[in-house]
C-alpha positions as CSV (number, residue, x, y, z in Angstrom):
1,X,101.1,34.0,112.5
2,X,100.8,37.4,114.1
3,X,101.4,40.8,112.5
4,X,104.3,42.0,114.6
5,X,106.2,45.2,114.0
6,X,109.7,46.0,115.1
7,X,109.7,48.8,117.7
8,X,110.8,52.3,116.8
9,X,113.7,53.5,118.9
10,X,115.6,56.9,118.6
11,X,118.9,56.5,117.0
12,X,122.1,56.6,119.2
13,X,120.1,55.6,122.3
14,X,121.0,51.9,122.7
15,X,124.6,51.6,121.7
16,X,126.4,48.3,122.0
17,X,130.1,47.7,122.7
18,X,132.3,45.0,121.3
19,X,133.4,42.3,123.7
20,X,136.5,41.3,121.9
21,X,138.2,44.6,121.5
22,X,138.0,47.4,119.0
23,X,138.1,46.7,115.3
24,X,141.1,47.8,113.2
25,X,138.9,50.2,111.2
26,X,135.7,52.1,111.7
27,X,134.2,50.3,108.7
28,X,134.0,47.1,110.6
29,X,131.2,48.5,112.7
30,X,128.9,48.5,109.6
31,X,127.2,46.0,107.3
32,X,125.2,46.6,104.1
33,X,121.5,45.8,104.2
34,X,120.7,43.1,101.7
35,X,117.2,44.5,101.1
36,X,117.9,48.2,100.5
37,X,121.6,48.5,100.2
38,X,121.8,50.9,103.1
39,X,124.8,50.9,105.6
40,X,123.9,49.8,109.1
41,X,125.9,50.6,112.2
42,X,125.9,47.3,114.1
43,X,126.5,49.2,117.4
44,X,123.2,51.0,117.2
45,X,120.2,48.8,118.0
46,X,117.7,51.2,116.4
47,X,119.8,51.2,113.2
48,X,119.7,47.4,113.1
49,X,115.9,47.4,113.8
50,X,115.4,49.9,110.9
51,X,116.8,47.3,108.5
52,X,115.3,44.1,109.9
53,X,112.2,42.5,108.3
54,X,109.5,45.1,108.3
55,X,111.9,47.9,109.1
56,X,111.6,51.4,107.6
57,X,114.9,51.3,105.7
58,X,115.6,55.1,106.1
59,X,116.9,56.9,103.0
60,X,119.6,58.5,105.1
61,X,121.3,55.2,105.3
62,X,121.5,54.6,101.6
63,X,124.8,55.0,99.8
64,X,125.5,58.5,98.2
65,X,123.2,60.4,100.6
């Protein structure tokens, strides 16, 4: 098993777009990280990487910040 790290990308650089239309609410673009409880914007690849295994889990994503 190799020691791989997830790349660091600047936020808001690689933004995805939904293929099946826009959601009814802005909240549908987010999920809560099971490890740190932070909210992750699923459209932003760097945000997703920050919360994957080995990610940095930025304090700015935590609730009540």
